[in-house]
N, C-alpha and C positions, 0 to 999 in steps of 0.2 A: 751521871757527870756531863755538866755544860763545858764546851770548849770555845774558845773566840772564833767567830766567823772571819771570814776575809774581809768583810766591810769594818766590820769593828776595828780590824788590824790597819787598814787603809787609813780610816779616820784618825786612828790615835797616831799615824804618820804623817797625816796632814796637818794635824794639831801641832806636832813636834814642828814643822817646817814653821808653820804660821810663827811660834813663839821665836825661832831664830831670826826670821824677817823682822819681827818688832824688835828683838834687841839689836840689829844692825841699822833700824832706823833709829832708834834711841840714841846710839853711838856716834852717828855721821850726823842727825837732824835732817831737818824734813827738807830744806833746801838743796841738800847734796843730793836728792834724787831729784831733783830737776836741773843741775849743774851739767856743765857740758860733759862731767866726767863720768857719766851716767852708766854709758858701757862699759867702763872700769868697775864701775859699781855691779853691773849685771854679773860682770865676769867673776866680781869677788862672790855675789848671791850662789853662782854658778859652783865655784870651789867649794862653797859651805855645804852646798844640795849634793854635791856628786854629781854620781852619775845614777841619779833615783829616778825616779817616774814622773819627774816634772821639770818645767821650763818657765823662764820669767821672760817678761816682754815690757816695755814702754812704749806707746802710741800717741802721737802729737795728732792727739783729736781734732784739734782746729786745720789740719790740713789731711785727717785719714789718712795717716802713714805710720807705719810701723819704724819708729826709731831704733829699736833695740830688740833682739831676742836672742834667746838662750840657743847654740849650736844643737841640743837636743831637741830640737822642733822636727829633725829631720828624721828620727827615731819613732817620733809619734806619726808625724804626718805626711812624710817623705819628702818634704820640701826642706831644703838647707836656708842657711840664714839669710842669704844673698838673694836666694829666689823670693823669699819671703820680702825682704828690702824693694826688689824693684818691680814688685805689684804696685807700690804706690798705693793708690785710693781705692784699690781694686782687691785691697787686703780682705775687706769683710766677706767678698764671695765665698771665702774658704769655709765661712759657718752656715748652716744650715737656716733656712728661713725664721723661724720661730726664735733661735739664738740671736740671731740680727736683729730684731724687731724688738727684743727684748732687751739689749743692749744698749739700741740707740736713745730707746725709750727712758730706761736709766737715767742718762747721761744728759739728756736731752732737757729735762723739765726740772732745775734746781729748787730744794724744797725752800720754806721760811728759813731765812737766816742767810741763805746763800752758801750752806756747802753741802755738798752731797755725800752722803755716808758711804761706807766702805760696801762693796758687791758681791756676795758668794751666789753662783748660781752653776747649773748644768748646763753644757751646752756641748755640741755636736760639729766637728770639722770633719771637712769630706778630706781624705788622705789623696795622695796625688795619684795613686792607681784607680781613684773612683770610690772605694768604699767608704762609710763612714765610721768614725770614732769618738767615743765618749771623754769627757773632760769635766772635773771639779776646777772651778775657776775662783780666785779672789782678786778682786782687784781695787782700786782707789784713786783717786783723784791726787795725782803727785804735783801739780801746778795749776795756778789759776792767773789769769791776766789782770791787768791793773781795774779794766772793767768787769771784773769777775766772772769772765768765760773760761770755762776748761780748757787749758792748753796742755796739760800731761796726764796720761791715765799709767799707772805701773801696775802690774800684777803678775800672778803664778797661776800656773795650770798642772794639772796632775792628770795623767792619763787614766781614767777609771774603766775603761771597756772591759778588761780581763775580768777585773773585780763584780764590775756588775754582772757579767755573764757567769761568773762563779755563785755569785749570790740568786739569781734568778733562778739557774739551775740547782740551786741547794732547797730553794724552794719550792721548787715543780718537783723533786724528788719527792721532798718528803709530804708534799699533797698527792703525788701519785703512788707512794708506798701505802699512804694511809688509805685511798681511793681504791688501790689495786685489795689492799689487806679487807676493806668491808664488800668491796666488788666481788672477792671470790666466792665461789661456789662452796669451799671448804671450811670447815668450822676453824680460827685459828686462836691457839690457847697459850696464854705465855705463865708458866707457872716457877717458883724457885725451888730449891732442893728438898723444901720439907712438902713439896705438892701443892704450895697454896699459890692461887689463880692471881696473878698478876695484872693481866690484861686477855681481853675477848672482843674479837671482833662481831659484828654485826649477827651473823651466819650459824650463830651456836646453836638456834631454836630446835633444828632437828634432833639435837642430841642433849638437849638439857632441859628440863622442865622449869625451870626458874627464870626469874627476871637477871639482867644482866646485873644490874645495883646487889642483889643475892650472891651471884657466882661470884663476883671479884671480891678477894680478901676470904673467900673461905677456901676448902680444902676440895680439891679435885675429886676425891676417892669416893666423897661425901653423893657426887652425880651420878656415878659409874654404876650401871647394874649390876650385882653380884655374879652371874655367869662369865662376865667378859672382863670383871675388876683384877681379877690376878693376872691376865696375860697384859693388861694396860699398865699394871704398875711394876710388871719385872721390865718391860720395855724401857720404862721413863727408868729405873734404877739402874738400867744397863747403858743408857744415853751417859748418866751421869758419872758411870763409874769408867768406861771407856773413852767418854768425849766423842764419841761416832754415834751417826745416827742409826734409826732401826725402823725398820717397818714392818708392817703386820697387818693382817685382813682377820675380822671376827664377825660373827654372826648371833643376833639376838633376836627372838621374838620374829624371825623372817625377814630380819634386816640386815644386808650386809654392810659394813663398815670398812672401807679401806684406811688405816691411819699411819702417819709417818712421824717420828720424835726426832728434832734436830737440836743438837748443842746450841747456847749461846752465852760467847766468852765474855769475860770483863778485860780490862786492861792488862791484866796479869796474864792473861791467856789460860784461864781458868775456868770451868764451865760452871757458872754461875746461876743459868736459867735453863730452862728446855722449852721449846717451842714445840708445839701438838699441832698438827694438820691432819683434821677427821673429813672423811668425804662418804657419803651414804653411796653404795654402790651397787645396792639392790638393782636397779635397772641394768646397769651394766652386766650384773653377774648373769642376769637374766639374757641379756642382750648377746653375751658372750655364749651364754649356754645356744641361743638361739643361732647365732652364728656359727656354732660348733656344730649344728643339727645342718645349718645351710652350706657350709662347707664340706660336709660329708654326702649331702644329696643333691647337690648343683650336679647338673647337668656337663657343664665345662669344666675340665681339666684344671688344676693349680698347683703352681710349683713356688715354692720360696727357697731362693739361694743367696749364700753367702760369696761373694766375690774374693779370689784369691790373685794378689799382684805380686811381683817379682819385686827384687831391691830398688828398681829404677821406677815402679809403680806402676807397672805394663800388665794388665790382665793375663793370667796365663792358666786360670783354672776357675771351678767354682762346686761349691758344695751344696748338696740338697739339706734344707734344713724343714721344709712340711712340704708334704703332698698330700692331695685329697683322694678318696676311692675312685671320684673319675679319671683322675691322673692315672691311677693302679690300671684300671680297665682298658682306657685309651692306649697307652704307652708299654702295656703289658709288665711294668715293674712294680714290686711291692715296697710299699713303705719301710716296714721291718729291713730290708735289704739294702736301701740306700740312703736313708736319713743319715747324716754324719758323713757320708762319703764322697768323694768329689766326681766330677763328671768322668773325668780321665781313667778313674779307680770303675766307675760302672760300664762309661760307653768309651772304651780306649780309642777307636775310630772317629771321636766327634773331629768335627772340621775345626780347625783354630778361628774360622772366620767367625763361628758362633758364638766361641767364647769373647772374642774383641767384640763383637757387637753386644752382647749383655753386658760385657764389662763396660762400655761407653753408657750405657743407661743405668749400672750400679754408680759410677763415678761423677758424670756428670747431671744426672738426675732426669734427664730428657725421655720419656717416654716414647716407645717405639710400637708400630704396628704392621704386621705385614701378612703375608699367606705363605705358608712353607708345603712343601709334598716330602713326605716320607717314603721311601723306595721299600723297605724293609716292611712298612704296615700299608702300603699301595692304599695312603690315604691323604687328604691334603686336610691342612690344619690352618685356623686366622688364629695368630699368634698375637697378644699385646702382653708388652712389658714395661714394666715402670720400676721405681725403684721406693720401695716405701721407707726406708732410710739409708744414709750415707752408707756405702759399702755391700748394700744388699738389692737385689731386682728378685721381683715377683712375675711369675707370667701366667696367665689367663688363657686356655687356645680351647677353640670349639671344632670339632668335626664337621668340616664342610664340605666333603665328599661329593655328599648329594648334589648341592648346593653349586659346585665346581662342574660337575658332571652336567646337570640341569644347564649351566651356562654354556659349556661347550655345546651341549645339546641343543641351543638356544641360536648359537654362534653359527653351528653347521645348518640348523634350521632356516637361519635368516640367509647364510651364504647361498643355502638351494632356493628359498625363497628369490633371493636377489637374482641368481642366476635364471631360475624360469621366471621372473619379471623380465632380463634383458631379452632371453632370448624367445618369448613368446611372439607367435606369427601377431596376434592382435596388440593394437596400441593400447596401453594403459594409462590411465592419468589418477594423478589425485590430487582433487580439489578442496580448499579450503572454505569456509565458511563466506569469505569474502568474494570467491570465484576465482582466486588465483591459481594458476597451475603451479602445484608445489612440488610435484615430482612427476617424471613419466619415464618410461622405458625407449628403448633405442627403437621398436618399430614406430614408436608415436612418432618419433622424431623425423625417422625416414619419411613415413608416409605423409608428414605435414610439411616435410622439407627444411624443416627448422632445427638448428643444434639444440642442447640441452638448456644452453644458457639464454637462447632467444625464447623458447618457449617459458621459461621461468618467469620472464617479464609480461608474459600475457595472462590474458584471463579464459575462461572456460567459454565464453560469449565470442571471443577474439575469431576461435576455430569451427565453432557450430553455425551452422547455417539454418534452413527449413528444418523444423522436425515436428513430429507431433506431440510433442512434450514439452514443457516450460523449460528454457533453459537457464534462470535465475537460480541460484544455488539456496537459497532461504526457500522457496516454494519446493524445489525439487525434496529438500530435505522434508517438508512437512507431508508431502505426496509419497515418499518411501517410506517415512515413520508409519504410513497407516495400511500400505500395500505389503513392504518388506522390500521389494525392487522394481527396477523400473526397465521394460526392455520395449526400445522404439526404432524405427529406422529414419535417418535422415541424411543430411548431406555434411561434409566436411570441406574446409577453404584452406589451400594448400597455401604457400608463402608467395608463390606465383599468381595466385588468386584463382588458379584451375580449383575445380570442386569434384568431388568423388562420394559416393553414396555408402554409407555407413550403416551398419544394425550395432547399437550400444546398448550395453546394460549397465544400469546404474543404481548402486548401492549405498547404505550407511557404513563407514567406518567407525570405531569408538578408538582414539586414540589414547595413550597412557594417561595423558592430564583428564581425562575424560571428556576431552572437547570432539566434536564429531567432524569429520570429512567426508566427502566424496568419492567413490571411489568407480570408475566410468571403465568400461572393458570396451572398446570400439574395433568393430571387424570390418575391414574392407570388403566391401561385398560386390565390387564391380564384375570380378568374374562369375559370381553367383548372378546377378543381375544378367551379363550376356548370357550364361547358362540357360537362364530360366525364360529370354526371349527365343533362345535356340532352340529348348524344350518345347515351346509354344509353337514354333515352325515345326519341329519333329513331330508334335501332338497332330496338330492340322496334317502333316503328310501322312501320321498312320491314320487320322481317319479318313483322308481320303483313299487310301490305300484299301482301310477295310471297307470303306463304300462302295471302292471299286470291285473287292472281292466279293461283297454279297450281289454287287449287280452281277457279276460273272456267274456267279452260283444261280442267280436266278435265270439269267440269260441262257444258260447249258440246260437248265431243266425246261424253259421254254423251247429250245431247239430239240431236244430231245423227244418231248410230246409233239412238237411240229413236224419232226421227221417221220414219225408214224403216220401221221395225216399225209404227209407228201408221200411217203410209200402207197398208200391206198390209193388217192389220185392218181398218180401217177402208175401203178400197176393196172387199175381197171381201165385207165387210159388207154394206155398200150396192147391191154385184152381187147378193147371195144376197136383199137384200129388193126389189131390181125383178123379180126372176124369180119370186119367189113372190105365190102370188094375195094379197087385201087380208085374206080371211079365215083366211090360212093359220095354224094353232096357234102353229108357232114366228115367227109373225112379231113377236110380241111379247119373245120372247127375244133376240132382233137387237136389235130397239130398245135394251134395255137395254145391249147389246154396244156399241151406236152411241156410247150417253150415257159410257158408262166411257172409250170412247175421247178423247171430248170432254174429260172431265176429265182425261186422261192429256195430253191436247193443251195444257191450261191449265197444265199441272204444267210441261211443256216449256217453256213460253213464259216461265215463271218462271226454269226455270232459264237460258236465252238471255239474258233481261233480267239476272240475276246475272253471266253471264258476257261481258257487253256483247255480245252477238251479237243482241241485239233492237234492231229500226230505232227512232228518235227521232223525233217529227214534233214541231219545235221552233216555237214562237211567244212572241212578246213577253206575257208575263202579269202580272198584280197579284198577289204570293203573298195580300194579303188577300181577293181576289175568292175565288180557288179555296178558301180556308179558309171564309169566310160562305157558298160554296155547299154546303159538305160538313157544315154545322154540322148541320142534321135529320137526316141520314143517319147519321153520328157520334153523336147522343144515342138514334137508336134503338138501335145497334150495342151500346154501352157499356151501355145501361139505365137505370133510373130511379133505381139505388141509388149513383149515381156521379154528382156535384156537376162540370158543364163550366164552365168558366172561359175565356173568347177575349179577348185585348187584343191589339188590331192596333196595329202602329206606324205614326206620323202620316209622311206625305211619304215613303211607302216607296217602294224604287227598285224600278224594273221589273226582272225577268230573264226572260232566254231559256230557254225549258222546254218540255218536253212536258207538258201538263196533265193528260194521263193519268197518267202514271208519278209525278208530283208527288203527286196526289191518290190513288195507290197507297202513295205511303210515307206520307201523312198516314194513311190507314185501318190500315195494319200498325201501327202506331206506337200508335196509338188502340186496337186491337184487344189490343195486349200489354200496354198498361195496364190496361186491362179486367182482362184475366185475372191480373194482378198484384194485382188488388182485389176479391177475391170477396164481401168482406164491407162493399164500400162505402169511397170516400173521395172525393177531389177530383183532377179530372185539368185542368190549364192548359195552355192553347196560346197562345203569345205569337209575334209576330213584329216585327222590329226591324232598322234598318240597321247594320252592323258594318264598321268599318274594321281592316285587319289591317296593323298596320306593322311595320317591321326585326324589331324584338323578339319580337314575338308570332309572326313567320315560322320565324326560329332555333329556337324550341323546338315549333314543328308543321309536321311535315316536309309533308303535303299543302297548308299556309296558305301560298297568294302573296300577294305584298303588293298590296292592292287594295282595294275596296268591295265588301260581299258584303250579302246580306238574310238574316237567322237566322229559323227555325222553330225554335221550342222547345215540347216537347212533354213536361211533369214531371207525377209522380204521385203517390201518399203511401202507393203501396203497399209491399210488402216488401222491394223493393231486390234488388239482384243481390250473389251473392257474390263477393267481390274474386277468387277464385281460377276463375271460369269467365269474366270480364268480357273476358279477351282472346279467347275463343271463340265469345262469342254471333253473330259475325257470320259464322261459318262455314255453308256451306249443310248443311241437315239436322239442325244441332244443335240439340235443344232439351230444355227443363227440363220442359216440359208432358207430361201423361199421354196415353197411347198413343190414339190416333185424336183426339187434341185439337190438332194441331199437324204440320207438314210438315218445320218445319225452316227453311223458306227464305225467310218474314218478314222477318226483320233482315237477312238474306242479299240479299234484293232492295233494303231500303231502303239499303244499304250500295255497291250495284252502282250503282244509280240516280243516288245524290249523287255518285260518282266519273264516273259518265258525262255528268254536268253540270258539272262542271270545279268542284264544289263537296268539300268535307270536313265532318266529322261528330265530335262529342266528345260522350262518355257520362261521366256524374256519377252515381255511386251507391253508398249505403252499405246495407249490409245491414240491413234492419230499418226504414230511413229514405227511403224513396222512390228512385226513379230520375228521370234529367233526360236527354234526349237533344236536342243542339243541332244542328241541321243548318245550312252555310252554302253557299246558293247566291248564286254570282259575279255582280254586276250586268250588264245586258247588254240587246241585243235581238236577235229574229232577222228574219230577211229575211223569211219566209212559211213554210210549212207544207207538208209534200208529202202528196202523196195516198198514200190505202191500195193496197197490192199486193195486197190479197186481194178485191178490187171481182168479182163474178161476172158475167160475161156471159152473155147467152141464146145457147145453142147453136143455130145454122142448120143443121137437118137435111138441108135440099134442096142443101144445098152438095155437088159430084160429091167422089168418094174421091180421095185423095192420098196419095203413098207419102212417110213419116216415118223417118229417119232417127234410132233413139232410141239413147243412150249413156249405160248405167248399169251399174253395177259390182255393187249390192246386188241379188241375185238375185230376193228377193221384191219388192221393188220393180219390178224388171224385168219380170217375168213379169205381177205387177197391171197395171203400164204398156201392156202390147202386149194384154192383154185388153180393156182400156178402150176403146183405139184401133181395134182390130180390130171388137169389138163395134159402134163408131161407124160403121165402112164404111173406117178407113183402113188403108192396107196398110204394114206396119212393117218395116224393115230391124234388126237386133238385133245391136248391139256389145256386148260386157262391158267394155269399156276404151277408152282413146282411141286406141289404136294401131290395134282393130280395126275405129273410126268411121273414121278417116281411109282405110283400105283399104277399108270397104264405100263411102264415099263416092266415091273415085277410081273404083270399079267402076261405081256408077250413078247418077253425078253427075247425068246428064241425065234422070232419071226422077225425081230426088229431089226433095219439094216443100218440104220444111221439116225441120230438125235439132232435137232435143228433146235435149240436152246435159245431164249431171249435170255439176256443176263441180269438185268432188274426185274424182278417178280414177286408178289406178294408171296408171305407165308416165307418159301423155302427160294433163294435165288438159283439161276444158272449154275453156279459153281456148286453149291449145295448137290443139284440133281446130278452132276457130272460125275461127283465125287461117289453118289451113291451107286451109279453106273460101274465105273471104274472098279468098284471094290468086287462087281460080279463079271465084268466083262471088260478088262484093260484093254481090248484091243477094238474097241467098238468106234468107228469114227462120229468125231461131236463136232459139230459147228454150233457159233454162237452168233446172235443178232444183236447188233447196238448201235446207238446213235452217237456212242460214248468213240473217242479216237481209242485205237489198239494200246497205245503206252498209258492211258488212264486207266483201262480195263486190266492192264496187267499188273498195274501196280496197287489195284484196290478190288478187284473182281474174278480175275481170272488166276487158276491155280500155276500155270505156267505159261513158256513163251510157243510152247507146240499146238496150240490149238488157232486155228483159223477163225479169224473175225468177220463177217460179213456188215459192212457199214451201212445204216439207215440214212435216208431213203434209197433202195436198190432197185436196178429193174428188174425184171422177172428172167430175162437173159442171163444175168448174172448170178442171180439165187441159183437157178437150174446149172449154171456150168460151176460154181464151186461144190453143189452136191455131188454131179458127177466126178468131178475131179477127188473128191474125199473118197467116194464109193469106188473107184478105179482104182486110187492106190492101194486100199485096205484089200482089194482082190489081189493085186501083185503080191502082198506078203506072203 
């Protein structure tokens, strides 16, 4: 059944109005339209038209102004009639451009015959508020001038804006409906009560195997397969019976169809037709199956809820609608126990904030995402909540405990790294590929004297000076990629311009964005460099000390052997002098030999002192007293051309020293100073207390921490050249002329200083004098030892005795035998320790005394002594050696109870020691 459209209604109304206007014109005549009573006429028209959707107007075309217009114009255009009158000639600006051109064109060119026909047109007028409205107008010439020009135009306009909109909407709706029907993926079928197909859309093909023309007008049941025909037919019949829609799903030949049957009512509200919508949901069914498999197997938990609100629409609870197995595993709640239950029934202690949060999602539709910690499970979850439909929300959540813990560990690691980074003693720099200092630690800033912000504005090349490696980042990256890392020494420049040495390790660090940076770790090696210099000095001192020790051992060995020679020379000389008469001519020559032997003996003693094989006689001494006691002698030695100044330190410590050797040190240094000032000069002797601290000890190898007394001898002589300063303490090294020095003076000074536990320093520049500074440790001595060379008187009346002599040196052995035999002793002679033991074992009953050399081949004197003591603990035993008693006791003698005869000895001293030992044994 067709119904009249709004446009048809409007056109009918306009026709009616046109008829009324024509009747008015016929009644009043055409001249009345142009008479001065036109406003009254328009008023009459308005009364005729009433308050319908129309307005009347009269236009003075010659002056382009409105003479009269209905008040109803205000309801259409927003302008009152008075406002339109006031526009004068500008009233045409109310029309859009096309309407204006059309109107002017129609009334500007009269056709042949001079009369312009009435005009019907669509125009647009701008409303006072700025928007446009559409009007249908009818107009005609109301009056011409005498010369045939248009004087007045009268017309009527009807607002058709809403009618046009309705018409357009109706056409658009009809087109959209047809387009939607044809575009629908569903098959849409319209049937009557008998099941005849009245219409069908273009998507019927998947369900019917005939052509559209065949299907329309046929019975629907002829096209439906038998297995599903009954279900479909019952569904249609039920719709016609109840007037309610029916839905269903059926399957045929592995194809699933979702169908719905809707009633179509006529004007009497009776169900006259039925519309069937059919959709192939095979893929959907399979998808649902797949979804169910995914739903059941997905690793993330899922739950669908329905929000429950109070009377005011505020969320107060929610209900479980669906949960997957992962939910059951993660949360520990079974689906059978919670589906259909509310959260407050399942978890009474749930916080209201959670209900409010999820309720907001269900009501607003705005999804949220957050991380949450569940204390009961001790787990972290990442939760996403969204609203699939109004009033519901779904949650998916993942167990992110491992990630959170890893992040915490990472943060803790980063915090530890940052702490280590900032607290590291070495300077650490991060350098980007352009060479800019991207980051650096506190030590780097402090070592360079910059703030962190200042260094961030600089490049690596701004702080690096000389290096053995390139400083360009690109070149460094290339080298490091091939080598792994680079270690080099160079110089860094501080903010104040000063430089300091560094040892730098540079490696490549890959960032998260795969970019590369340089990691430079620089260590300030100023202290190490200083330490290395000090070590070099100490090594030099050690080498000098080792050299002196080696030379001392050599000197000691030479002195020992030389003592044996001197012993033979002196002994045979003394024997010869004893056998000659006092007036013999050769006696004076032998006396000179004896004097030369004494001088040689003194020289050997110096060698023994240097080699530390000369015995010390320690006493508690005041260094000031020793110096004061020697001043007169020193002045005589140095001569009047040298000024001597002594400055003694106040409150001077006492030292444990051998006074004679300290005097020797002082005299030797003063003699050297005298020789360095042949044309005169000044000699200064000073004493003072001195404390060695750890810093000083580190740079002076022989200096031990503690208190010392220093003895300083300075001269203004020519000085010692640098190239020989390391050799001046070597024995026999001298720069003096032949016959002016033995080369043992400074060697003896060095040896005495060392034997006293002290150390010495030399300061000298060639041409500017020399200073020797000797340091003796503070201390006191327990007493002094007796001299070993005291001569006892020989008791010539003592009965002869048998003496066992063990001596490996042939000259000394023969001389000793001759001396003892001349004194009346019987001598059993052994060339080494083994022979001595053999002789003792064969003659032990007749042997009264044993004279043993300390050092012998095979078995030493100590070994022979121990063998004898095992059989006869009381037999007198004497030792002979060129070494001092202290050294022998420490190394070669059994204890301190044994007498030692130092070589070279005079024959009277030897006989005296023998007689003393025999007498002492006899008194027991």
